[in-house]
C-alpha positions in Angstrom: 21.0 239.9 -7.4 19.9 243.2 -8.9 21.6 246.2 -7.5 19.8 249.6 -6.9 21.3 252.7 -6.6 19.5 254.5 -3.7 21.8 257.8 -3.3 25.2 259.0 -4.7 26.7 257.9 -1.6 25.9 254.2 -1.5 24.5 251.1 -3.3 22.3 248.3 -1.9 21.1 245.2 -2.8 17.2 244.8 -3.7 15.8 245.1 -0.1 12.9 242.8 -0.6 15.4 239.5 -1.5 14.9 238.2 1.9 12.4 235.3 1.2 15.1 232.8 2.6 15.0 234.8 6.1 11.3 235.2 5.9 10.7 231.4 6.0 13.2 231.1 8.8 11.2 233.9 10.8 8.2 232.0 9.9 9.6 228.6 11.4 10.8 230.4 14.5 7.5 232.1 15.0 5.8 228.9 14.4 7.7 226.8 17.1 7.2 229.7 19.5 3.4 229.2 19.1 3.2 225.7 19.1 5.2 225.8 22.5 2.6 228.3 24.0 -0.4 226.4 22.7 0.9 223.0 24.5 1.5 225.2 27.7 -2.1 226.5 27.7 -3.7 223.3 26.4 -2.3 221.6 29.5 -2.9 224.2 31.9 -6.8 224.8 31.2 -7.8 220.8 30.7 -8.2 218.8 33.8 -5.5 216.2 34.6 -6.6 212.6 35.6 -4.2 209.7 36.2 -5.5 205.9 35.1 -4.2 202.7 36.0 -3.0 201.7 32.4 -2.7 203.5 29.3 -5.1 201.3 27.7 -7.6 202.3 30.3 -6.6 205.8 29.5 -7.3 205.4 25.8 -10.9 203.8 26.2 -11.8 206.7 28.6 -10.5 209.3 25.6 -12.5 207.3 23.1 -15.7 207.5 25.0 -15.5 211.1 25.9 -14.4 212.2 22.2 -17.1 210.0 20.7 -20.0 211.0 22.9 -22.5 213.9 22.8 -21.4 217.5 23.2 -18.2 219.2 22.8 -16.1 217.4 25.2 -12.3 216.8 24.5 -9.6 214.4 25.8 -6.2 213.5 25.3 -4.1 210.9 26.6 -0.2 210.6 26.9 0.3 207.3 28.5 -1.7 206.6 31.6 -2.0 210.7 32.2 -5.4 212.0 30.7 -6.3 215.6 29.8 -10.0 216.5 29.5 -12.4 219.3 29.3 -15.9 220.3 28.1 -16.9 223.2 25.7 -15.9 226.2 28.2 -12.5 224.9 28.6 -12.5 224.5 24.8 -13.3 228.2 24.2 -10.8 229.2 26.8 -8.1 227.6 24.9 -9.0 229.6 21.6 -9.6 232.7 23.3 -6.0 232.2 24.8 -4.5 231.4 21.7 -6.2 234.5 19.9 -5.2 237.0 22.3 -1.5 235.5 22.1 -1.6 235.6 18.1 -3.1 239.0 18.3 0.1 240.5 20.7 2.6 238.1 18.7 1.6 239.5 15.3 -0.2 242.9 15.5 1.1 244.5 19.1 4.9 243.8 18.9 5.1 244.6 15.4 3.4 247.8 15.6 5.7 248.5 18.4 9.4 247.1 17.2 8.5 246.6 13.5 9.1 243.0 13.6 7.6 239.9 15.4 10.0 237.6 17.4 11.1 235.5 14.4 11.8 238.4 12.2 13.7 240.2 14.9 16.0 237.1 15.1 16.7 237.2 11.3 17.5 240.9 11.2 13.8 241.9 9.1 11.4 244.5 9.5 7.7 245.3 8.2 7.8 248.6 6.8 5.5 250.8 4.4 6.1 250.6 0.7 6.5 254.2 0.0 8.2 255.5 3.2 10.0 252.4 4.3 9.2 253.6 7.9 7.9 250.6 10.4 4.5 249.8 10.0 1.9 251.1 12.4 -1.0 249.3 14.1 -3.5 249.5 11.3 -1.4 247.8 8.9 -0.2 245.0 11.0 -3.6 244.2 12.0 -4.8 243.9 8.3 -1.5 241.9 8.0 -2.7 239.5 10.6 -6.0 239.2 9.2 -5.2 238.2 6.0 -3.5 235.0 7.4 -7.0 233.6 6.8 -5.9 233.5 3.0 -2.2 233.3 3.3 -2.3 230.3 5.6 -4.6 228.0 3.1 -4.5 225.0 3.3 -3.8 225.9 7.2 -1.1 223.0 7.3 1.5 224.9 5.3 0.9 228.4 4.3 1.3 227.6 0.6 -0.9 230.6 -0.4 1.6 233.1 1.6 4.4 231.3 0.2 3.7 231.1 -3.6 2.8 234.6 -3.6 5.9 235.7 -1.6 8.1 233.8 -4.1 6.1 235.0 -7.2 5.0 238.5 -6.7 6.9 241.8 -6.9 8.7 242.8 -4.1 8.1 239.2 -2.7 4.8 240.2 -0.9 2.1 237.9 0.7 -1.5 238.5 0.0 -1.2 240.1 3.5 1.4 242.5 2.3 -0.2 243.6 -0.9 -3.5 244.5 0.9 -1.9 246.4 3.6 0.9 248.1 1.4 3.8 246.8 3.1 7.1 245.1 2.6 9.2 242.6 4.6 13.1 244.2 4.2 16.4 243.9 5.8 16.6 246.2 9.0 19.2 248.3 7.6 17.2 249.6 5.0 14.7 251.0 7.5 13.8 254.7 7.2 15.6 254.9 3.8 12.7 254.7 0.8 14.2 252.5 -2.1 12.6 252.0 -5.1 10.5 248.4 -5.9 9.7 247.9 -9.3 5.9 247.6 -9.6 5.3 248.2 -6.1 6.0 251.8 -5.0 6.8 255.2 -6.7 10.3 255.9 -5.3 12.7 256.7 -7.4 16.5 256.2 -7.1 18.0 259.3 -5.5 14.8 261.1 -5.5 13.0 260.0 -2.0 13.8 263.2 -0.5 15.4 261.5 2.4 18.8 263.3 3.2 21.6 260.8 2.1 24.3 259.6 4.8 27.8 261.1 4.1 30.5 258.9 2.6 32.6 257.1 5.2 35.8 257.8 3.3 35.5 261.5 2.7 38.1 263.9 3.6 37.9 267.7 3.6 38.8 269.7 0.6 42.3 271.8 1.0 42.0 275.1 1.9 41.7 277.8 -0.7 43.5 280.6 0.8 47.1 280.4 -0.4 50.2 280.1 2.1 51.8 283.3 3.4 54.5 284.4 0.9 58.4 283.9 2.4 60.2 287.5 2.5 62.2 288.2 -0.6 65.2 289.1 1.5 66.5 286.9 4.1 67.3 288.2 7.6 70.8 289.3 8.1 72.9 287.0 10.6 74.6 288.8 13.4 78.1 288.5 13.0 80.1 286.5 14.9 81.6 287.7 18.4 85.5 288.8 18.5 88.3 287.3 20.2 87.9 290.0 22.9 84.4 289.3 24.1 83.0 292.5 22.0 79.9 292.4 20.2 78.8 295.0 17.7 76.2 297.4 19.0 72.3 295.6 18.6 74.1 292.2 18.9 74.0 290.3 22.0 77.3 289.3 23.2 78.1 285.3 23.1 78.3 283.8 26.5 81.7 283.0 27.6 82.6 279.2 26.9 83.5 277.6 30.1 87.0 276.6 30.7 87.8 273.0 31.0 89.2 273.7 34.8 86.4 275.5 35.8 82.6 275.9 35.6 79.9 273.5 36.6 81.1 271.0 34.4 84.6 271.0 36.4 83.3 271.1 39.9 79.9 269.6 40.0 80.5 266.4 38.2 79.4 263.4 40.6 82.4 260.7 41.2 81.6 257.5 39.3 79.8 255.0 40.7 81.7 252.1 42.2 82.1 249.3 39.8 80.6 246.0 41.7 83.1 243.2 41.6 81.8 239.8 41.0 81.8 237.6 43.7 85.1 235.8 44.3 85.3 232.1 43.4 85.2 229.7 46.4 88.8 228.7 47.8 90.2 225.6 46.8 89.2 222.8 49.0 91.9 222.6 51.7 92.6 219.6 53.9 90.2 219.9 57.0 92.3 220.7 60.3 90.8 219.7 63.2 89.8 222.8 65.3 88.5 222.4 68.9 85.2 223.8 69.6 84.5 224.9 66.0 81.7 223.4 63.8 83.0 222.8 60.5 81.5 225.6 57.7 80.7 228.2 60.6 84.0 230.0 60.6 84.7 229.4 56.7 83.6 227.6 53.7 83.3 223.8 54.5 83.4 221.1 51.2 80.4 219.1 51.3 81.0 215.5 49.7 77.0 214.8 49.6 76.2 218.0 47.5 79.6 218.3 45.7 80.0 221.7 46.8 80.9 224.0 49.6 78.5 225.0 52.6 79.0 227.5 55.5 76.5 228.8 58.2 75.3 232.5 57.3 74.9 234.4 60.9 72.7 237.2 59.5 70.2 234.9 57.6 70.6 232.2 60.1 70.6 229.6 57.5 72.9 227.1 56.0 74.3 228.3 52.6 75.5 226.3 49.5 77.8 227.4 46.8 75.8 227.5 43.8 78.4 227.2 40.6 75.7 227.6 38.0 74.4 231.0 39.6 77.8 232.2 41.0 76.6 232.8 44.7 75.8 231.1 48.2 72.1 230.1 48.2 70.0 228.5 51.1 70.4 224.7 51.0 66.6 224.4 51.8 66.1 226.0 48.1 
């Protein structure tokens, strides 16, 4: 791909090397137009249900081969039919749709729905500004030539691939280009198409993204030649020379805030005492086991006791080193 220098700050690829995306945009636009045509067609024509598909086919054969400009289409047992007025309404509806699709929308936004989805814009070949109403209506009318042979637009495809700037006939007549959306408003030279020169379009180039301001030209202040004289240290008597501040007295180890205001050390929390060794159970009258003292529980293989504050039976958890409720 040929690189074109557009300004001292950036290098961009050929803005017209987008034929692959143009073909994709045409496919998208064609699918949308086909869906709209089917909706209009089935809405305007009269719907009729036949008993069998053969009966529906025979009816359409009679209508289509008969006199006048009538139309009949069947889908299984369903028949859609209309007269010349219905056919005219269909074509006028589709003409209005294509006018909005290929003229009004590109004049406002710079793209058809298909071009918008693939990131393309229709621009004037000299200024790279989005093409207006006049240019878009010329491009649309020239589909009469570009769409030949009206099944696949071979004329538009061949001229778009072979011409300078990859332009179809409509672009040549309307003086337009189809470019990537990133180049809109930034004129770029296209050989054999426009008169824009590299760096000479007159457009203000964007600032570089990695630019940093230059260092200041003002020299830093010169340090003093003679360092300031430090004040002499205070004497043992606490006397300081005139002009110097006396050093504050050092606090005595036995006096001052450090000696009088120091908070007492926090008490060290002692770990819970391990449970007492199992003792032989002594029968006590009117005393429930585990209420007054820990009681060994053979089923749980640990000590249990009643906690009057929590009002729960607790068991000693050796792994956690604390009493936990039995229910947990």
